[in-house]
N, CA and C of each residue as an Amber inpcrd file, in Angstrom:
protein
   705
 193.0350000  75.5940000  -3.6020000 191.6580000  75.3150000  -4.0280000
 190.8310000  76.5970000  -4.0460000 190.9590000  77.3960000  -2.9770000
 190.1920000  78.6470000  -2.9100000 190.6120000  79.6030000  -4.0170000
 191.9360000  79.7800000  -4.1720000 192.4440000  80.7890000  -5.1130000
 192.2460000  80.3840000  -6.5650000 192.4050000  79.0920000  -6.8620000
 192.4130000  78.6670000  -8.2570000 191.0750000  78.1390000  -8.7540000
 190.2330000  77.6040000  -7.8430000 188.9920000  76.9830000  -8.2970000
 187.7340000  77.7130000  -7.8140000 187.6850000  77.9960000  -6.5060000
 186.4430000  78.5480000  -5.9510000 186.2750000  80.0350000  -6.2430000
 187.2860000  80.8430000  -5.9120000 187.1630000  82.2970000  -6.0440000
 186.9170000  82.7730000  -7.4800000 187.5610000  82.1830000  -8.5020000
 187.2910000  82.6550000  -9.8670000 185.8410000  82.5070000 -10.3060000
 185.0730000  81.6610000  -9.6160000 183.6780000  81.4570000  -9.9780000
 182.7310000  82.3510000  -9.1790000 183.2610000  83.1990000  -8.3130000
 182.4310000  84.0950000  -7.5110000 182.6270000  85.5370000  -7.9520000
 181.7720000  86.4110000  -7.4440000 181.8550000  87.8330000  -7.7530000
 182.4140000  88.6440000  -6.5890000 183.0560000  87.9800000  -5.6610000
 183.6620000  88.6780000  -4.5270000 184.7810000  89.5830000  -5.0110000
 184.9160000  90.7600000  -4.3540000 186.0140000  91.6340000  -4.7490000
 187.3380000  91.0970000  -4.2210000 188.4050000  91.6830000  -4.7190000
 189.7300000  91.1570000  -4.4240000 190.0500000  91.1940000  -2.9320000
 189.5810000  92.2330000  -2.2280000 189.8750000  92.3490000  -0.8040000
 189.2410000  91.2300000   0.0050000 187.9850000  90.8670000  -0.3130000
 187.3110000  89.7850000   0.4030000 188.0220000  88.4620000   0.1460000
 188.3860000  88.2320000  -1.1050000 189.0860000  86.9980000  -1.4500000
 190.3910000  86.8750000  -0.6750000 191.1310000  87.9760000  -0.5960000
 192.4150000  87.9430000   0.0910000 192.2250000  87.6980000   1.5890000
 191.1880000  88.3100000   2.1830000 190.9330000  88.1350000   3.6120000
 190.5650000  86.6910000   3.9280000 189.6560000  86.1000000   3.1380000
 189.2400000  84.7140000   3.3660000 190.4160000  83.7580000   3.1600000
 191.2040000  84.0220000   2.1180000 192.3690000  83.1660000   1.8320000
 193.3480000  83.1880000   2.9960000 193.6220000  84.3680000   3.5440000
 194.5690000  84.4910000   4.6520000 194.0520000  83.7960000   5.9040000
 192.7670000  84.0040000   6.2290000 192.2000000  83.4000000   7.4310000
 192.1810000  81.8730000   7.3320000 191.7980000  81.3410000   6.1800000
 191.7880000  79.8880000   6.0050000 193.2030000  79.3260000   6.1110000
 194.1740000  80.0290000   5.5290000 195.5490000  79.5570000   5.6090000
 196.0760000  79.5440000   7.0310000 195.7750000  80.6200000   7.7780000
 196.2340000  80.7070000   9.1630000 195.5610000  79.6330000  10.0190000
 194.2590000  79.4310000   9.8310000 193.5420000  78.4030000  10.5830000
 194.0890000  77.0190000  10.2620000 194.4060000  76.7990000   8.9760000
 194.9570000  75.4980000   8.5850000 196.2880000  75.2120000   9.2540000
 197.1300000  76.2280000   9.3780000 198.4330000  76.0450000  10.0320000
 198.2390000  75.6660000  11.5000000 197.2910000  76.3300000  12.1830000
 197.0400000  76.0290000  13.6000000 196.5400000  74.5900000  13.7610000
 195.5600000  74.1870000  12.9310000 195.0130000  72.8330000  13.0210000
 196.0920000  71.7940000  12.7350000 196.9090000  72.0590000  11.7060000
 197.9710000  71.1090000  11.3610000 198.9820000  70.9780000  12.5000000
 199.3130000  72.1100000  13.1380000 200.2850000  72.0750000  14.2430000
 199.7380000  71.2910000  15.4270000 198.4840000  71.5500000  15.8040000
 197.8730000  70.8340000  16.9320000 197.7400000  69.3530000  16.6330000
 197.3770000  69.0310000  15.3920000 197.2570000  67.6200000  15.0080000
 198.6030000  66.9220000  15.0770000 199.6610000  67.5880000  14.6140000
 201.0000000  67.0040000  14.6560000 201.4480000  66.7650000  16.0940000
 201.1810000  67.7280000  16.9760000 201.5640000  67.5620000  18.3780000
 200.8000000  66.4180000  19.0240000 199.5130000  66.2980000  18.6860000
 198.7350000  65.1850000  19.2270000 199.2140000  63.8470000  18.7130000
 199.6060000  63.8040000  17.4590000 200.1150000  62.5580000  16.8720000
 201.4280000  62.1340000  17.5240000 202.2330000  63.1000000  17.9410000
 203.4970000  62.7950000  18.6140000 203.2970000  62.3340000  20.0490000
 202.0570000  62.3770000  20.5310000 201.7680000  61.8620000  21.8580000
 201.8730000  62.8840000  22.9640000 201.9390000  64.1660000  22.6400000
 202.0240000  65.1960000  23.6740000 200.6600000  65.4100000  24.3010000
 200.6430000  65.5480000  25.6200000 199.3980000  65.8050000  26.3430000
 199.0300000  67.2650000  26.1530000 197.8780000  67.5110000  25.5260000
 197.4890000  68.8850000  25.2090000 197.2120000  69.7030000  26.4620000
 196.7550000  69.0400000  27.5470000 196.4850000  69.7790000  28.7780000
 197.7880000  70.2990000  29.3930000 198.8140000  69.4210000  29.3970000
 200.1090000  69.8630000  29.9170000 200.7130000  70.9490000  29.0360000
 200.5020000  70.7840000  27.7370000 201.0190000  71.8000000  26.8160000
 200.3380000  73.1410000  27.0540000 199.0530000  73.1100000  27.3830000
 198.3230000  74.3480000  27.6560000 198.8510000  75.0200000  28.9190000
 199.2130000  74.2250000  29.9300000 199.7540000  74.8000000  31.1720000
 201.0950000  75.4680000  30.8930000 201.9390000  74.7890000  30.1240000
 203.2450000  75.3610000  29.7880000 203.0750000  76.6320000  28.9650000
 202.1370000  76.5780000  28.0040000 201.8960000  77.7550000  27.1660000
 201.3890000  78.9310000  27.9950000 200.5470000  78.6220000  28.9970000
 200.0550000  79.6850000  29.8640000 201.1580000  80.3070000  30.6830000
 202.1020000  79.4810000  31.1430000 203.2140000  80.0000000  31.9350000
 204.1380000  80.8630000  31.0860000 204.2940000  80.4600000  29.8130000
 205.1870000  81.2140000  28.9410000 204.5300000  82.4580000  28.3400000
 203.2070000  82.4790000  28.3720000 202.5040000  83.5640000  27.6910000
 202.8110000  84.9320000  28.2850000 203.0260000  84.9560000  29.6390000
 203.3140000  86.2420000  30.2780000 204.6380000  86.7970000  29.7700000
 205.6780000  85.9450000  29.7900000 206.9830000  86.4050000  29.3040000
 206.9590000  86.7240000  27.8260000 206.2840000  85.8730000  27.0460000
 206.2000000  86.1280000  25.6170000 205.4380000  87.4210000  25.3400000
 204.4020000  87.6470000  26.1480000 203.5980000  88.8570000  25.9510000
 204.4180000  90.1210000  26.1150000 205.3100000  90.1430000  27.1250000
 206.1560000  91.3150000  27.3140000 207.2150000  91.4210000  26.2280000
 207.7570000  90.2880000  25.8230000 208.8480000  90.3190000  24.8580000
 208.3990000  90.5300000  23.4210000 207.1680000  90.1520000  23.1240000
 206.6840000  90.2300000  21.7550000 205.4320000  91.0980000  21.6480000
 205.4320000  92.1790000  22.3980000 204.2620000  93.0530000  22.3670000
 204.0000000  93.6020000  20.9680000 205.0680000  94.0190000  20.2850000
 204.8960000  94.6010000  18.9560000 204.3540000  93.5740000  17.9700000
 204.8710000  92.3160000  18.0820000 204.4140000  91.2580000  17.1760000
 202.9450000  90.9420000  17.4150000 202.5730000  90.8110000  18.7040000
 201.1820000  90.5180000  19.0370000 200.2810000  91.6720000  18.6050000
 200.7540000  92.8960000  18.8020000 199.9640000  94.0670000  18.4080000
 199.7040000  94.0670000  16.9040000 200.7490000  93.7780000  16.1410000
 200.5920000  93.7290000  14.6880000 199.7030000  92.5690000  14.2540000
 199.8110000  91.4440000  14.9660000 198.9830000  90.2790000  14.6490000
 197.4990000  90.5990000  14.8580000 197.1770000  91.1750000  16.0200000
 195.7800000  91.5280000  16.3060000 195.2910000  92.5910000  15.3310000
 196.1550000  93.5570000  15.0230000 195.7790000  94.5990000  14.0610000
 195.5100000  93.9990000  12.6860000 196.2940000  92.9670000  12.3160000
 196.0610000  92.3070000  11.0370000 194.7070000  91.6320000  10.9850000
 194.2980000  91.0020000  12.0830000 192.9720000  90.3860000  12.1290000
 191.8700000  91.4380000  12.0270000 192.0820000  92.5840000  12.6710000
 191.0970000  93.6680000  12.5860000 190.9700000  94.1620000  11.1470000
 192.1040000  94.2990000  10.4710000 192.0760000  94.7450000   9.0770000
 191.3380000  93.7490000   8.1920000 191.5440000  92.4600000   8.4500000
 190.9140000  91.4450000   7.6160000 189.4090000  91.3900000   7.8450000
 188.9620000  91.6490000   9.0820000 187.5380000  91.5700000   9.3770000
 186.8070000  92.8810000   9.0670000 187.3310000  94.0050000   9.5460000
 186.6500000  95.2930000   9.3400000 186.8710000  95.8440000   7.9320000
 188.0010000  95.5520000   7.3370000 188.3530000  95.9290000   5.9740000
 188.3080000  97.4520000   5.7410000 188.9090000  98.2480000   6.6450000
 189.0420000  99.6720000   6.3350000 190.0680000  99.9130000   5.2370000
 190.9610000  98.9400000   5.0580000 191.9580000  98.9620000   3.9890000
 191.8680000  97.6260000   3.2680000 191.7580000  97.6670000   1.9430000
 191.6080000  96.4380000   1.1600000 192.7200000  96.3460000   0.1180000
 192.9600000  95.1480000  -0.3540000 193.9310000  94.9560000  -1.4260000
 193.4460000  95.7140000  -2.6670000 194.3320000  96.5090000  -3.2550000
 193.9790000  97.3200000  -4.4090000 193.6440000  98.7560000  -4.0690000
 193.4840000  99.0790000  -2.7730000 193.1890000 100.4590000  -2.3750000
 194.4360000 101.3310000  -2.5000000 194.1890000 102.6030000  -2.7780000
 195.2650000 103.5950000  -2.7710000 195.1980000 104.3260000  -1.4420000
 196.2210000 104.1530000  -0.6140000 196.1970000 104.7260000   0.7280000
 197.4100000 105.6110000   0.9480000 197.3110000 106.4290000   1.9850000
 198.4140000 107.2960000   2.3950000 198.5610000 107.1810000   3.9030000
 199.7360000 106.7850000   4.3630000 200.0010000 106.6300000   5.7880000
 201.4340000 107.0480000   6.0710000 201.6260000 107.8100000   7.1250000
 202.9520000 108.2930000   7.5390000 203.6840000 108.9950000   6.4060000
 202.9410000 109.7430000   5.5900000 203.5410000 110.4920000   4.5030000
 203.8650000 109.6670000   3.2700000 203.5500000 108.3810000   3.2690000
 203.8060000 107.5010000   2.1300000 202.4860000 107.1300000   1.4610000
 202.4750000 107.1560000   0.1290000 201.2710000 106.8240000  -0.6240000
 201.5650000 105.6630000  -1.5630000 200.6120000 104.7350000  -1.6640000
 200.8160000 103.6010000  -2.5570000 199.6040000 102.7020000  -2.6090000
 199.6540000 101.7400000  -3.5240000 198.5950000 100.7380000  -3.6750000
 198.8510000  99.5730000  -2.7280000 197.7990000  99.1130000  -2.0740000
 197.9160000  97.9590000  -1.1870000 198.0190000  96.7060000  -2.0420000
 199.1290000  95.9880000  -1.9270000 199.3510000  94.7790000  -2.7160000
 199.0290000  93.5030000  -1.9440000 199.3090000  93.5090000  -0.6460000
 199.1100000  92.2920000   0.1460000 198.9050000  92.6670000   1.6030000
 197.8770000  92.0750000   2.2340000 197.6440000  92.2610000   3.6680000
 197.9840000  90.9470000   4.3520000 199.0820000  90.9400000   5.0910000
 199.4960000  89.7490000   5.8210000 199.0660000  89.8730000   7.2700000
 199.3160000  88.8270000   8.0360000 198.9030000  88.8380000   9.4380000
 199.7090000  89.8610000  10.2360000 200.9950000  90.0520000   9.9030000
 201.8370000  90.9750000  10.6650000 201.9940000  92.3370000  10.0020000
 202.0190000  92.3820000   8.6840000 202.2970000  93.6340000   7.9900000
 201.5130000  93.7080000   6.6920000 201.5110000  94.9060000   6.1190000
 200.8350000  95.1530000   4.8480000 201.8510000  95.6970000   3.8550000
 201.8040000  95.1880000   2.6440000 202.7410000  95.6180000   1.6020000
 202.0710000  96.6300000   0.6800000 202.7440000  97.7670000   0.4870000
 202.2750000  98.8110000  -0.4130000 203.2580000  98.9720000  -1.5630000
 202.7580000  99.4120000  -2.7020000 203.6110000  99.6970000  -3.8530000
 203.4120000 101.1380000  -4.2740000 204.4930000 101.9140000  -4.3180000
 204.4180000 103.3190000  -4.6580000 204.3430000 103.5090000  -6.1710000
 204.1590000 104.7640000  -6.5860000 204.1030000 105.0710000  -8.0130000
 205.4350000 104.7970000  -8.6990000 206.5280000 104.7540000  -7.9180000
 207.8500000 104.4420000  -8.4670000 208.1390000 102.9340000  -8.4110000
 207.1020000 102.1190000  -8.1030000 207.2030000 100.6660000  -8.0150000
 208.1350000 100.2190000  -6.8950000 208.2570000 101.0500000  -5.8690000
 208.9880000 100.6450000  -4.6680000 208.0010000  99.9900000  -3.7000000
 208.4540000  98.9410000  -3.0310000 207.6080000  98.2290000  -2.0690000
 207.8560000  98.7810000  -0.6650000 206.7720000  99.0480000   0.0380000
 206.8490000  99.5370000   1.4140000 206.1070000  98.5550000   2.3080000
 206.7720000  98.0750000   3.3450000 206.1500000  97.1640000   4.3060000
 205.7480000  97.9750000   5.5310000 204.4450000  98.0300000   5.7930000
 203.9010000  98.8350000   6.8860000 203.3820000  97.9070000   7.9750000
 203.8450000  98.0350000   9.2230000 203.2730000  97.2300000  10.3080000
 201.7700000  97.4750000  10.4140000 201.0070000  96.4220000  10.6190000
 199.5540000  96.5510000  10.6610000 199.0740000  97.4880000  11.7680000
 199.8300000  97.5740000  12.8590000 199.4210000  98.4410000  13.9560000
 199.3460000  99.8980000  13.5140000 200.1980000 100.3080000  12.5520000
 200.1640000 101.6800000  12.0600000 198.8580000 101.9720000  11.3350000
 198.3300000 100.9780000  10.6240000 197.0920000 101.1700000   9.8820000
 195.8780000 101.2300000  10.7920000 196.0590000 100.8140000  12.0480000
 194.9590000 100.8480000  13.0130000 195.0540000 102.0620000  13.9280000
 196.2680000 102.3990000  14.3530000 196.4280000 103.4500000  15.3630000
 196.6860000 104.8290000  14.7630000 197.2030000 104.9000000  13.5280000
 197.5020000 106.1970000  12.9250000 196.4240000 106.5930000  11.9170000
 196.4370000 107.8600000  11.5470000 195.4870000 108.3500000  10.5520000
 195.8750000 107.8390000   9.1690000 194.9410000 107.1810000   8.5120000
 195.1630000 106.6150000   7.1810000 194.1780000 107.2570000   6.2050000
 194.7010000 107.7780000   5.1090000 193.8560000 108.3270000   4.0430000
 193.6590000 107.2350000   3.0060000 192.4140000 106.7880000   2.8770000
 192.0890000 105.7700000   1.8770000 191.3380000 106.4600000   0.7420000
 192.0280000 106.6390000  -0.3940000 191.4560000 107.3940000  -1.5090000
 190.3850000 106.6130000  -2.2600000 190.3140000 105.3100000  -2.0670000
 189.4180000 104.4850000  -2.8820000 188.4230000 103.6900000  -2.0640000
 188.2790000 103.9610000  -0.7730000 187.3540000 103.1880000   0.0560000
 185.9120000 103.3710000  -0.4050000 185.5370000 104.6050000  -0.7800000
 184.1730000 104.8720000  -1.2210000 183.9960000 104.8250000  -2.7270000
 185.0330000 104.5110000  -3.4710000 184.9760000 104.4910000  -4.9330000
 186.2790000 105.0040000  -5.5060000 186.5060000 104.7540000  -6.7760000
 187.7800000 105.1120000  -7.3980000 187.7370000 106.4650000  -8.0950000
 186.5660000 107.0830000  -8.1890000 186.4670000 108.4010000  -8.8090000
 187.0280000 109.4610000  -7.8660000 187.6940000 110.4640000  -8.4290000
 188.2990000 111.5020000  -7.6080000 188.2600000 112.8270000  -8.3600000
 188.2960000 113.9140000  -7.6060000 188.2120000 115.2390000  -8.2160000
 189.5900000 115.7760000  -8.5690000 189.6530000 116.4440000  -9.7070000
 190.8770000 117.0990000 -10.1700000 190.6570000 118.6020000 -10.1090000
 191.6250000 119.3330000  -9.5420000 191.5430000 120.7960000  -9.5020000
 192.6910000 121.3880000 -10.3130000 192.3500000 122.3090000 -11.1800000
 193.3540000 123.0110000 -11.9870000 193.2020000 124.5060000 -11.7080000
 194.2630000 125.1270000 -11.1870000 194.2460000 126.5480000 -10.8600000
 194.7650000 127.3480000 -12.0480000 194.0210000 128.3820000 -12.3970000
 194.3690000 129.2220000 -13.5400000 194.2610000 130.6820000 -13.1260000
 195.2840000 131.4670000 -13.4280000 195.2780000 132.9050000 -13.1610000
 195.4190000 133.6510000 -14.4790000 194.5240000 134.5960000 -14.7100000
 194.5660000 135.3920000 -15.9480000 194.6990000 136.8610000 -15.5840000
 195.1040000 137.6430000 -16.5610000 195.3770000 139.0560000 -16.3270000
 194.0860000 139.8340000 -16.0750000 194.1970000 140.9040000 -15.3120000
 193.0810000 141.8310000 -15.1300000 192.6700000 142.3900000 -16.4950000
 191.3630000 142.5160000 -16.6750000 190.8440000 143.0000000 -17.9410000
 190.4330000 141.8890000 -18.8830000 190.7370000 140.6420000 -18.5230000
 190.3400000 139.5200000 -19.3670000 188.8300000 139.3170000 -19.2970000
 188.2820000 138.7280000 -20.3340000 186.8510000 138.4170000 -20.3900000
 186.5950000 137.2030000 -19.4990000 186.0520000 137.4220000 -18.3030000
 185.8840000 136.3240000 -17.3420000 184.8730000 135.2840000 -17.8300000
 183.8420000 135.7210000 -18.5270000 182.8600000 134.7710000 -19.0540000
 183.5040000 133.8590000 -20.0950000 184.3790000 134.4220000 -20.9160000
 185.0710000 133.6240000 -21.9160000 186.0390000 132.6520000 -21.2500000
 186.7220000 133.1100000 -20.2140000 187.6390000 132.2280000 -19.4940000
 186.8790000 131.0270000 -18.9340000 185.7350000 131.2870000 -18.3320000
 184.9280000 130.1950000 -17.7910000 184.5350000 129.2160000 -18.8830000
 184.0930000 129.7270000 -20.0210000 183.6720000 128.8640000 -21.1260000
 184.8330000 128.0200000 -21.6450000 186.0040000 128.6220000 -21.7880000
 187.1570000 127.9010000 -22.3010000 187.5870000 126.7820000 -21.3520000
 187.5360000 127.0460000 -20.0610000 187.9050000 126.0180000 -19.0920000
 186.9210000 124.8580000 -19.1150000 185.6290000 125.1740000 -19.1820000
 184.6210000 124.1130000 -19.2380000 184.7350000 123.3140000 -20.5370000
 185.0280000 123.9860000 -21.6290000 185.1970000 123.2800000 -22.9100000
 186.3870000 122.3300000 -22.8550000 187.4760000 122.7700000 -22.2230000
 188.6580000 121.9050000 -22.1090000 188.3330000 120.6420000 -21.3180000
 187.5470000 120.7960000 -20.2460000 187.1610000 119.6220000 -19.4550000
 186.2130000 118.7180000 -20.2370000 185.2570000 119.3240000 -20.9540000
 184.2660000 118.5280000 -21.6940000 184.9030000 117.7180000 -22.8180000
 185.9880000 118.2100000 -23.3790000 186.6190000 117.5290000 -24.5140000
 187.5390000 116.3880000 -24.1010000 187.8560000 116.2870000 -22.8060000
 188.7460000 115.2120000 -22.3730000 187.9290000 113.9370000 -22.1570000
 188.3040000 112.8310000 -22.7780000 187.4870000 111.6190000 -22.6990000
 187.4290000 110.9710000 -21.3190000 188.4000000 111.2680000 -20.4530000
 188.4210000 110.6290000 -19.1400000 187.7960000 111.4860000 -18.0390000
 187.2820000 112.6420000 -18.3960000 186.5750000 113.4930000 -17.4330000
 185.1120000 113.0910000 -17.4080000 184.5710000 112.8650000 -16.2330000
 183.1800000 112.4440000 -16.0960000 182.2230000 113.5900000 -16.4170000
 181.0930000 113.2410000 -17.0090000 180.0540000 114.2280000 -17.3040000
 179.2450000 114.5670000 -16.0550000 179.1290000 113.5910000 -15.1580000
 178.4320000 113.7830000 -13.8920000 179.3430000 113.3130000 -12.7660000
 179.5570000 114.1150000 -11.7390000 179.0850000 115.4830000 -11.5520000
 179.6500000 116.4370000 -12.6110000 178.8940000 117.4940000 -12.8880000
 179.2980000 118.4480000 -13.9080000 180.6120000 119.1330000 -13.5290000
 181.4960000 119.3410000 -14.4980000 182.6770000 120.1880000 -14.2370000
 182.2420000 121.5960000 -13.8360000 183.0120000 122.2190000 -12.9780000
 182.6980000 123.5550000 -12.4720000 183.9120000 124.4610000 -12.6070000
 183.6210000 125.7490000 -12.7890000 184.6610000 126.7720000 -12.7790000
 184.3020000 127.7730000 -11.7000000 185.2280000 127.9720000 -10.7660000
 185.0200000 128.9170000  -9.6710000 185.9290000 130.1290000  -9.8580000
 185.3510000 131.3110000  -9.6790000 186.1290000 132.5430000  -9.6540000
 186.6110000 132.6950000  -8.2160000 187.8510000 132.3070000  -7.9670000
 188.3350000 132.1750000  -6.5980000 188.6220000 133.5020000  -5.9160000
 189.3100000 134.4250000  -6.6410000 189.7130000 135.6420000  -5.9370000
 190.2640000 136.6670000  -6.9230000 190.3120000 137.9190000  -6.4460000
 191.0200000 138.9920000  -7.1470000 192.4390000 139.0280000  -6.5850000
 193.3760000 138.4390000  -7.2950000 194.7420000 138.3780000  -6.8100000
 195.4670000 139.6990000  -6.9260000 196.7000000 139.7060000  -6.4550000
 197.4880000 140.9270000  -6.4840000 197.7420000 141.4040000  -7.9100000
 197.9160000 140.4760000  -8.8280000 198.2100000 140.8660000 -10.2100000
 197.4380000 140.0300000 -11.2250000 196.4520000 139.2450000 -10.7670000
 195.7300000 138.3830000 -11.6920000 194.3900000 137.9890000 -11.0970000
 193.5010000 137.5090000 -11.9580000 192.2060000 136.9610000 -11.5500000
 192.3700000 135.4510000 -11.4130000 191.9900000 134.9230000 -10.2570000
 192.2440000 133.5180000  -9.9510000 190.9910000 132.6780000 -10.1740000
 191.1190000 131.6410000 -11.0210000 190.0440000 130.7070000 -11.3030000
 190.4800000 129.2950000 -10.9030000 189.4820000 128.4370000 -10.7270000
 189.7670000 127.0310000 -10.4530000 188.7800000 126.1560000 -11.2120000
 189.3170000 125.2360000 -12.0160000 188.5020000 124.2460000 -12.7200000
 188.4370000 122.9830000 -11.8720000 187.1990000 122.5250000 -11.6310000
 186.9970000 121.2990000 -10.8610000 186.2430000 120.2950000 -11.7190000
 186.7730000 119.0830000 -11.8080000 186.0980000 118.0240000 -12.5470000
 186.5040000 116.6830000 -11.9470000 185.7840000 115.6420000 -12.3150000
 186.0230000 114.3190000 -11.7530000 186.5180000 113.3640000 -12.8300000
 187.4720000 112.5140000 -12.4450000 187.9440000 111.4480000 -13.3330000
 187.4170000 110.1250000 -12.7900000 187.3440000 109.1280000 -13.6760000
 186.7310000 107.8580000 -13.2980000 187.6190000 107.0330000 -12.3790000
 188.9150000 107.1390000 -12.5220000 189.8280000 106.3320000 -11.7210000
 190.9470000 107.2110000 -11.1820000 191.2420000 107.0750000  -9.9060000
 192.2260000 107.9360000  -9.2600000 193.6160000 107.7710000  -9.8620000
 193.9090000 106.6090000 -10.4430000 195.2220000 106.4130000 -11.0380000
 195.4260000 107.2890000 -12.2730000 194.3360000 107.8300000 -12.8280000
 194.4350000 108.7110000 -13.9950000 194.4960000 110.1920000 -13.6140000
 194.4530000 110.4920000 -12.3340000 194.3430000 111.8830000 -11.8930000
 195.4970000 112.7490000 -12.3960000 196.7220000 112.2960000 -12.2220000
 197.8830000 113.1070000 -12.6120000 197.9320000 113.3280000 -14.1170000
 197.6620000 112.2690000 -14.8820000 197.7230000 112.3820000 -16.3410000
 196.6220000 113.3080000 -16.8510000 195.4100000 113.1540000 -16.3290000
 194.3000000 114.0120000 -16.7700000 194.5770000 115.4590000 -16.3900000
 195.0920000 115.6890000 -15.1850000 195.4260000 117.0490000 -14.7810000
 196.4460000 117.6830000 -15.7020000 197.4630000 116.9090000 -16.0960000
 198.4720000 117.4120000 -17.0280000 197.8510000 117.7180000 -18.3920000
 197.0090000 116.8110000 -18.8890000 196.3550000 117.0350000 -20.1850000
 195.5140000 118.3100000 -20.1710000 194.7970000 118.5240000 -19.0870000
 193.9480000 119.7100000 -18.9880000 194.7890000 120.9870000 -18.9790000
 195.9210000 120.9560000 -18.3160000 196.7770000 122.1510000 -18.2820000
 197.3460000 122.4640000 -19.6620000 197.7370000 121.4170000 -20.4030000
 198.1900000 121.6320000 -21.7750000 197.0690000 122.2530000 -22.6230000
 195.8630000 121.6800000 -22.4990000 194.7360000 122.1520000 -23.3040000
 194.3570000 123.5880000 -22.9300000 194.3480000 123.8920000 -21.6320000
 193.9880000 125.2350000 -21.1790000 195.0200000 126.2570000 -21.6370000
 196.2990000 125.9100000 -21.5460000 197.3390000 126.8190000 -22.0120000
 197.1510000 127.1470000 -23.4940000 196.7920000 126.1420000 -24.2700000
 196.6090000 126.3530000 -25.7110000 195.4150000 127.2520000 -26.0110000
 194.2650000 126.9710000 -25.3620000 193.0660000 127.7580000 -25.6840000
 193.2090000 129.1980000 -25.1950000 193.9240000 129.4050000 -24.1010000
 194.1430000 130.7720000 -23.6390000 195.0380000 131.5330000 -24.6130000
 196.0640000 130.8530000 -25.1290000 196.9170000 131.4940000 -26.1190000
 196.1470000 131.7800000 -27.4060000 195.3360000 130.8110000 -27.8360000
 194.5680000 130.9910000 -29.0670000 193.5930000 132.1530000 -28.9710000
 193.0920000 132.4120000 -27.7740000 192.1210000 133.4930000 -27.5840000
 192.7610000 134.7590000 -27.0140000 194.0930000 134.8160000 -27.0590000
 194.8400000 136.0180000 -26.6570000 194.5310000 136.4460000 -25.2240000
 194.3730000 135.4730000 -24.3360000 194.1380000 135.7660000 -22.9210000
 195.4390000 135.5280000 -22.1680000 195.9470000 136.5940000 -21.5650000
 197.2250000 136.5150000 -20.8670000 197.0200000 135.9310000 -19.4770000
 197.9170000 135.0590000 -19.0630000 197.7960000 134.4210000 -17.7480000
 198.4700000 135.2200000 -16.6400000 199.3220000 136.1710000 -16.9820000
 199.9520000 137.0260000 -15.9820000 199.9490000 138.4440000 -16.5030000
 200.2420000 139.4000000 -15.6550000 200.2690000 140.7900000 -16.0960000
 198.9910000 141.5110000 -15.7230000 198.7060000 142.6290000 -16.3940000
 197.5660000 143.4680000 -16.0270000 196.6280000 143.7360000 -17.1850000
 196.9030000 143.2220000 -18.3490000 196.0090000 143.4680000 -19.4680000
 196.1400000 142.3390000 -20.4890000 195.0690000 142.0760000 -21.2540000
 195.1340000 141.0140000 -22.2660000 196.1420000 141.3310000 -23.3360000
 196.5840000 140.2920000 -24.0310000 197.4920000 140.5000000 -25.1330000
 196.7630000 141.2010000 -26.2770000 197.4650000 142.0480000 -27.0370000
 196.8190000 142.7240000 -28.1570000 196.4350000 141.7390000 -29.2400000
 195.4230000 142.0370000 -30.0270000 195.0220000 141.1300000 -31.0950000
 196.1180000 140.9700000 -32.1220000 196.1160000 139.8340000 -32.7950000
 197.1110000 139.5370000 -33.7980000 196.8460000 140.4080000 -35.0240000
 197.9140000 141.0810000 -35.4930000 197.7520000 141.9570000 -36.6690000
 197.5210000 141.1290000 -37.9200000 196.5990000 141.6040000 -38.7500000
 196.3110000 140.9250000 -40.0100000 197.2750000 141.4340000 -41.0840000
 198.0290000 140.5330000 -41.7210000 198.9990000 141.0020000 -42.7350000
 198.2880000 141.6410000 -43.9050000 198.9400000 142.6600000 -44.4800000
 198.3670000 143.3480000 -45.6190000 198.3350000 142.4540000 -46.8440000
 197.3150000 142.6410000 -47.6490000 197.1810000 141.8360000 -48.8780000
 198.2860000 142.1960000 -49.8560000
């Protein structure tokens, strides 16, 4: 009912919907179990005493399970990680596909599924690339030969960023003159893309475009001097 009728009529984001769906499902299982036990005629007070006696042994034997269970509830309530977020944990990066009570499922760029215990998402350092928004910065490093026209290099890099349709106009793209390298002048183009999933493709497109404009303007990327101008053939 929640997934098919109620949620489609609301503007809640996917993470909130998933959290509410999971909590309602878990609560329903508990109520159904208690109701079934009561219907069978079991005394709930005696059952509570037995459960209390077993809880100590279960607590020692299932510490990891209980830890993951509590961590799952924390994730559902605090929502530092949401369904659809791009996260990085323990050296693995992927999209969060499902947050369960015990574990969280991630999908990598190679479409491999990774099951991460919820306790790891609480106790370890997690990089959430999309918690504050899906826009992300792209950096392209460019080195040109000594003697190159630095003002022209800056203009060409900014033009390459401005011409790409997926590069945001605000914040403005920037070109930084990073350093005087051992054999080249080091620049860095910084710009923002609208969605982090486009970062790799946009970065590749910009490198292709920059390589072309540098060649067209006879600016050498390595060495100590610009390429000589193209000779004009005789009439």
